[in-house]
Each structure stands twice: as C-alpha cells, then as structure tokens.
N, C-alpha and C positions, 0 to 999 in steps of 0.2 A: 504493500500499499504505499503511495505518497503523500507525505505528509511536510506541509508548510509550516514555519515555525517562526515568525513575525517577530523580531526583538531575538533571533536564535543566539545572539551572540554576548546575552546581557546576564546578569544573575544568576537567572530562571532558565533562560534558554538553554545556556552553558551546559547547565546540569541535563534539562530535559534532553536535548538533540542525544546523546550517546545512549541515553536508556533506550530511546526510540529506533536506535541504528541496531543495538544488541539486540533488539527484537527481531532483526531481521525487515525493518523497513526502510524505505527510501525518504532520507528526511534534507529539506532542504532550509537549511540557517538563514534566514532572509534577515537582513540588514542593510543602512546605507554603505557598510562597507562591502556587502558583496554585491550591490549596482542594485539593491530595491528598496524604494523610497515610497512611503507609503503617504507622503505627504504629495508629493509633486504626483504621483502614481507610476514614476519610473522603475521598469523591471518588473513590476505584478503582475501582469498578467503572463509574461514569460515564466516566472517563479510557478504559478498556479497552475499553469499547463498539466493537464491531468493528474491534478492532485484529489483525492478524496478528502481529505483532513486539513483545517488550516487552526494553527492555535496563534493565538493573538497576546505575546507579552510584551508588545511596544510602551515604552513608558516615555514621556514628554521632558524636552530637554531644559525646558522652562516650567517651573512650578507656580510663575506668577499666576494668576487668578484666572485671566481672561486669557493666557498664552496656552496654560494647559488646558483649556475648556476647548479654545480652538483645535487645537493639537488634535484630541482624541474625537473632535467631530468630524475635522477634514480627514484624519485616518480612517475612522470607520467607515466613511462613507466610501472612501477610495477603497477599500478592503474590501466593503461587499459586493460593491460592483465588479471589483475582478470576479470575486469567490461566483458570484451571477453567470456572469462569461463562460468561468471554468466547468460549471457544472459541480464545484465544492457540495457536499454531502454532509457536512458538519463543521460548525465552526465552535472554536473554543476559545473563548474568553475568561483571561484571566483578572479579577476584581478585586475588592474589596467589604470584609464584612463590616457592617455599620455604615454604608455608605448613603445609605438614605435616612439615618439616623442622626447625622451632623452637619445640616446645612451651613452652617458655618466655616467648615474647611471645604476650602476653593478646589482643593484636589479631588477630594471627595466627591464635589460636585458632577467636576467633571468627569468622574465613573460615571455617576448616575447616568448622564448624560449618552456616555457610552454604552452602557447596559440599555439603554433605550433605543440605540439605533440598533443593535444587535436584535432584539426581541421585534422591531419592524422589518428587519431585513428580508425575510422570507426565506432565508437561510436555516435549514435545519440548525440548531443550536443549544449547546450547553456552557452555562456562566458559573464560573468558580469563584465563589467569594473567600478571600483568603483574610484568615487575621494578618496583623502585621510580624513580619519578617524580622528573626532576633538578629539579623544583619543589620539591623538597623537601628538596635539601642542605642550606638555611640552616636550617633546622628540625633535621634532624638533626645538625649541628653544635651547634647551641643545647643539643640534649638530651644531648650528649655533651661538653660543657664545664665543665671543673673550673678557676677562676680563668680563667687567660690560656691553659690547656691545653685541646685538643680530643682526648681518648682512644676511639680507632676501632680495631677488630679487624684484621687486615689479608687476613680472608677476599674473594674477588671479588667484585667488585660492576660489572653493567651496567646503569646508571641510563637511563633512556627520557624522551625530552621529552615534554608531555603531547600537542601537536601529532601528534606519532607515533602516541600511543594513541590519541586520538580517528579519526584516519585507519585504522586498524586493527581499531578497535569497529565501525564503520560496515561495512568492509567484510564481516566476520564476519556481523556482523545480516541480510547482504542475500541470504546464502549459505545452503543447508542446514542445519541443525542436526547438530552432529556427535557428538552425546549421548556428550560426553568433553572432553577441555581440550585447547587451544591456549595457547601459551606463547609470550609475546611481549617483545622486549627490546631496549635500545640499539644502536646497532650497534660501542660499546667495550665492552671488558672489561678492567679494571684492579682492583686492590688497594682496598677499600674507602677507605683511609687517603691514600692516593694522590689519589685522585677529588676528596676533600672538601677535601684540601691546595691541589688546584689551583684549584677553586670560588673558598675564600678567598683567595687570591693574587691571582684574576681580580677581585675586586669588593674589592680592596685590605684585607683583612681581616688584621690582624697578628698573629691568634692563630695559636698551633704546635699544628701536628697531630702526634701522638704515636701511631705502632704498637702497641696493646695486645692479645695476644692473648686476654687475659682479659675484655677491656673487652664490656658486654651492649651488644644492640641492641633497647632498650624491652623488655626482660626477658631477650632470648634470648640464646644462646651463639652467636656465628657461628662455622662452620667454613668453611672456605679453599670450599666448592661450597654453603652454605647458602642465598644470594640471588641465584643465578643456573641459567640452565636447567640441565637434564641431561641434555638430548638435543634434538630438532627444536625449532627457534624462529623465529617472524617477526620479522626485526630493523626497527626501525626505520632512515630513512635521516640524521636529523639527529643527529650527534655533541655531543660537550660543548663543544667550541671553537667551533662553530657555531649552539650553544644559548646560550653565551655572549653570542656576539657581537650576536643578535637579541634576547636580553634586557639589554642594557646600552641597544642602540638603543632602545627601546621605552622605556627607563628617563625 
C-alpha cells in the first residue's frame, strides 16, 4: 500500500515513516525538503499519485494566531484537493486533545479549523487527537517562565511520548477510516504544574514551578479537564520516568 506522510521529516513523521516501511508499505515522506509544499501545492499531486492513505502531520512555521490559522486552512484545502484527484481512501489528521475546549489558544483554534476542513472534505478520514508531547515539556516551561519562576495552571495533564504517538498514528492509518475522532494520551495523569516540576527536577533545572490557576497556556485558560481526554482514549506505554531515562540515555 502507498502511504504519503505529510510532515514526514518532523518529530512524529520521522518516527512514523520507518514503522510503516518496516511493515512493508511504500511510504513517501513528504515535506518541503522533498519538494512537496502544501501551501503552494507544489509536488502534492505527484506525491499522492497512486496513494491509498495520507497522514497529515504538518505543522505551521509560525504560531502567531492569524499565521497559524491561514497555514492550516490553506494547507488543508490543497491537501484535500490533491487527495480527491488521486482517489485517496483514508485521510489521517493529527490534532490535539482539547482543541474545542480552549478558544483562547490561537493554535488550538487553528487546529479546530483544520478538523472542520477534514470533516467536510468528502475524503474518508480519521482525526487523531493527541495530548501534549513529552518532548514539549521544556518549551512549555520556557513559555511560562517569569524570572526564575514557572507559573502553570494545576489542570490535569497527560503527556505522551512521541514514540507512542508515532506507533498509534501508524496503527490508525492501517485500519479502516473512522469518520470520527480517536483520542490518544500518555499512561499517567497528574496536575500540569507537577509534571513540569518533575521534568525540570530530573534535568537539573532549578527553576521553581508555582501552581497558578490564572496562568494561561499559550493564551488559553486551563480548566481541570481542558487538556486531557474526557472519554475513551488509547494510551501509550511510555510513562514520564521511562521517557526521562530514555532521553537522558540518548543525550
């Protein structure tokens, strides 16, 4: 089976592509580096020719509210048009748990727009909503730092390792389209501030993490269940401690 992975050289794509190849599939790792640009449309039709499945792992170069919205809308329209022309049978889009519960977060609003385009495209689809990646914990801490203090809301957090995300994305891509949403998350759930504090302590970062119910997450207000699945979810197997061990071993 031919599978096109848009964003195939990124954090998740670079792990998903070899999983699918090892399973015997023909995989195109599509990205601007390989001559496929979802914004201009250059290379899309050629990449998708003969493809049965497309996995969209694209990410915007800018997270400014309007820029990220325009990226996902333009990219989505171009991808779906190319899929329709190629007769693609399954579109898999990676999104975020809680996109529809945090309207103050511009990136989440853009992902909602991407999801709506996917649902309206006419292409059989599955949307995978993932919790935040463990690989982003450092960046989250940095974005919430004031001096030597990291201010984070105590809402629940269920970070997932990128290795688990890639494995679950590959698995979903090889099953029948759900025409709906599948949620994935890490195996452990704890308050946001506690998880980031554990991460910083493990890497020897002396910043103090403070629980602040008013702290925003990239502009969005974090309620208790804003960032975790509310119902059934497929869970990864790599917990925070195991991920930290692997990360430090590979450092």
